[in-house]
C-alpha positions as CSV (number, residue, x, y, z in Angstrom):
1,M,-10.8,103.2,151.5
2,K,-8.7,104.2,148.5
3,R,-10.2,106.5,146.0
4,K,-9.4,105.9,142.3
5,G,-10.2,109.4,141.0
6,K,-8.4,111.8,143.4
7,G,-8.6,114.6,140.8
8,I,-12.4,114.3,140.3
9,Y,-13.0,113.9,144.0
10,Q,-11.0,117.0,144.8
11,Y,-12.9,118.9,142.0
12,L,-16.3,117.8,143.3
13,Q,-15.2,118.9,146.8
14,S,-14.0,122.2,145.7
15,E,-17.3,122.8,143.8
16,G,-19.1,121.9,147.1
17,V,-21.5,119.5,145.4
18,L,-20.6,116.5,147.5
19,E,-22.0,117.9,150.7
20,T,-24.9,120.0,149.4
21,G,-25.5,119.0,145.8
22,S,-28.2,116.9,144.4
23,D,-27.5,113.9,142.0
24,E,-28.1,116.2,139.1
25,A,-25.6,118.8,140.4
26,I,-23.0,116.1,140.9
27,K,-23.6,114.7,137.4
28,A,-23.2,118.2,135.9
29,A,-20.0,118.9,137.9
30,R,-18.6,115.5,136.8
31,K,-19.4,116.4,133.2
32,R,-17.6,119.8,133.5
33,Y,-14.6,118.1,135.2
34,W,-14.2,115.6,132.4
35,A,-14.7,118.2,129.7
36,Q,-11.9,120.3,131.3
37,Y,-9.7,117.2,131.8
38,K,-10.0,116.1,128.2
39,A,-9.4,119.6,126.9
40,A,-6.2,119.8,128.9
41,W,-5.1,116.4,127.8
42,R,-5.7,117.2,124.1
43,R,-3.9,120.6,124.5
44,N,-0.9,118.8,126.1
45,K,-1.0,116.0,123.4
46,R,-0.9,118.7,120.7
47,N,2.1,120.3,122.3
48,T,4.1,117.1,122.7
49,S,3.0,115.2,119.5
50,K,2.1,116.2,116.0
51,S,-0.6,114.6,113.8
52,F,-1.5,114.6,110.2
53,E,-4.9,114.2,108.5
54,I,-5.0,112.6,105.1
55,I,-8.0,112.1,102.9
56,M,-8.3,109.1,100.6
57,N,-10.7,108.0,97.9
58,P,-12.2,104.5,98.3
59,K,-9.6,102.9,96.1
60,E,-6.7,104.4,98.0
61,H,-8.3,103.5,101.3
62,A,-8.8,99.8,100.2
63,R,-5.2,99.7,99.0
64,I,-3.9,101.0,102.4
65,Q,-6.1,98.6,104.3
66,G,-4.9,95.7,102.2
67,A,-1.3,96.6,102.7
68,A,-1.8,97.1,106.4
69,K,-3.5,93.8,106.7
70,M,-0.7,92.1,104.8
71,H,1.8,93.7,107.2
72,K,-0.4,92.7,110.2
73,R,-0.7,96.3,111.4
74,S,-3.6,98.8,111.8
75,S,-4.0,101.3,109.0
76,T,-2.6,104.2,111.0
77,S,0.4,102.3,112.3
78,Y,1.1,101.0,108.8
79,I,0.9,104.5,107.3
80,K,3.2,105.9,110.1
81,E,5.8,103.0,109.9
82,A,5.8,103.0,106.1
83,A,6.3,106.8,105.8
84,L,9.1,106.7,108.4
85,A,10.8,103.7,106.7
86,Y,10.5,105.3,103.2
87,S,12.0,108.6,104.5
88,Q,15.0,106.6,105.6
89,Q,15.1,104.4,102.5
90,L,14.4,101.4,104.6
91,F,11.8,98.7,104.1
92,L,8.8,97.9,106.2
93,V,9.1,94.2,106.9
94,P,5.7,92.5,106.0
95,D,5.5,90.4,109.1
96,I,8.3,91.0,111.6
97,T,7.2,88.0,113.7
98,V,8.0,85.7,110.7
99,V,11.4,87.3,110.4
100,Y,12.1,86.6,114.0
101,E,10.8,83.0,113.7
102,I,13.2,82.5,110.8
103,K,16.1,84.0,112.8
104,E,15.2,81.9,115.8
105,A,15.1,78.7,113.6
106,L,18.5,79.5,112.2
107,S,19.9,80.1,115.7
108,L,18.4,76.9,116.9
109,L,19.9,75.0,114.0
110,S,23.2,76.5,114.7
111,Y,23.0,75.6,118.4
112,A,21.9,72.1,117.5
113,L,25.0,71.7,115.3
114,H,27.2,73.0,118.2
115,D,25.6,70.5,120.5
116,A,26.2,67.6,118.0
117,L,29.9,68.5,117.8
118,D,32.0,65.8,119.4
119,E,35.7,64.8,119.3
120,S,35.5,62.7,116.2
121,Y,34.0,65.5,114.2
122,V,36.2,68.1,115.6
123,N,39.3,66.1,114.6
124,N,37.8,65.4,111.3
125,G,36.7,69.0,110.7
126,N,33.5,68.1,109.0
127,L,31.0,69.4,111.5
128,A,33.1,72.5,112.4
129,E,33.0,73.4,108.7
130,V,29.2,73.0,108.6
131,I,28.8,75.2,111.7
132,G,30.9,77.8,110.0
133,I,28.7,77.7,106.9
134,M,25.5,77.9,109.0
135,T,26.9,80.8,111.0
136,A,27.8,82.7,107.8
137,F,24.4,81.8,106.4
138,E,22.6,83.2,109.5
139,T,24.6,86.4,109.4
140,K,23.9,86.9,105.7
141,I,20.2,86.1,105.7
142,Y,19.0,88.3,108.5
143,P,19.9,91.6,106.8
144,L,18.5,90.4,103.5
145,I,15.1,89.7,105.2
146,T,15.0,92.9,107.2
147,E,16.7,95.3,104.8
148,P,16.1,94.2,101.2
149,V,17.9,96.0,98.4
150,L,16.1,98.9,96.7
151,L,14.9,98.0,93.2
152,E,17.0,100.9,91.8
153,Q,20.1,99.6,93.6
154,A,19.5,96.0,92.3
155,I,19.1,97.3,88.7
156,R,22.3,99.4,89.0
157,K,24.3,96.5,90.4
158,A,23.0,94.1,87.7
159,L,23.9,96.6,85.0
160,Q,27.4,97.1,86.4
161,Q,27.9,93.3,86.4
162,K,26.4,92.8,82.9
163,P,26.1,95.9,80.8
164,D,24.3,94.0,78.0
165,Y,21.3,93.8,80.3
166,Q,20.7,97.5,79.6
167,N,19.3,96.8,76.1
168,E,17.0,94.1,77.5
169,L,15.8,96.5,80.2
170,V,15.1,99.2,77.7
171,N,13.2,96.8,75.5
172,L,11.2,95.5,78.5
173,I,10.3,99.1,79.6
174,N,9.3,100.1,76.0
175,N,7.1,97.0,75.5
176,T,5.2,97.4,78.8
177,M,4.3,101.1,78.2
């Protein structure tokens, strides 16, 4: 017979409660074993990982929960991923599965176009041109979905392209404050 808890079995044997102990003594020894085991696990976890404790008021908590729900993550994983993404000036994609579905749909469309390619279209060049457009579209859209431009970068780019937007932007900011 294979024993699942070799550690606890060895501990109970070393304590001598298996042969001579009552049910109460075995329960007490098991309790001591698990207390020691959990303490050692926590000590090891603290040495290998770091944790943070944050305190939020009810409004902040509701805001985090809402954002986590929108991103289809638990509150703790949302906080961790958002903080790491922000520290690298990246964006946390609201629902990565949707992004992958879009990427898959684009890939399937591209493959379908490749499959539809026959000699008459190759010679004509029409379908090959469409495939080129689809491939370019696929390579452009994936980074836009997964790594959108920062608002500050978008504003700077718009102002470089059309400097007269600066007056409109200043008016907009002044009117909203």
